C-alpha positions, 0 to 999 in steps of 0.5 A: 926715907921711903914708904914702908912695905905693904907686908912686912918682910914680903921682899917686894911691894904688892901695890905700887905706893902713892908716892909714884905717878903709877901708884896714883894712877892705879889708885884713881883707876881702882876708885873709878872702877868701883864707882863705875861698877856700882853705876853699871850694876844699878846699885844706888850711890845716893844715900838718900835713895838707899835709906829713904827710897825718895829721890834727892836733888841729884838723883838721876845724874849717874844714869843721865851721865851714862846715857849722855856717854852713850849719846842718848840725850833724850834719855838723859834729860828724862833722868835729870833735865840738867844733866847736859849742863851739870855732867860736863862741868862735874866730869871736867872738874874731876878730870882736872883734879885727877890729873893734878893729883897724878902729876903732883901727888897732892889734892889741890886746895883752891884759895882766894878768887878761884875758890870763890868762883868754884863755890859760886858755880857750885851754889848755882848748880845746887840751886838749879838742882833743888829747883828742878827737884821741887818742880818734879815733885809738882809734876814737871819734867815727868815727875820725880825720877824713880829710885 
């Protein structure tokens, strides 16, 4: 039993369904393009920055990632000193998960030792981000990043 057409009686599907590899690639591409367009247009992706006009522990990571992609390490460090550590780990994890989704059609859920290791890494990174965030409010690393 296949997926119902997008529009009733349309005769053909307007969007490739997620049940195909091409459909999953198109979904991920659309989501990535939306996030990238927000980042390139300097639209705040952070709800804390948008609502409170104050930086959160992760503020600056999007701009730092874009600076790293352009090879501007010093600029990235100005936005977020942990960017050279955090960005490759997060991009690698998201890329791995995206590839798994494209291949299988399911979002993987880690269990057991793998889940515990990922949670430990995530908590350490979050702790480091919070420590740098507090240090910036105390004047370290050039002070809080502009939002």
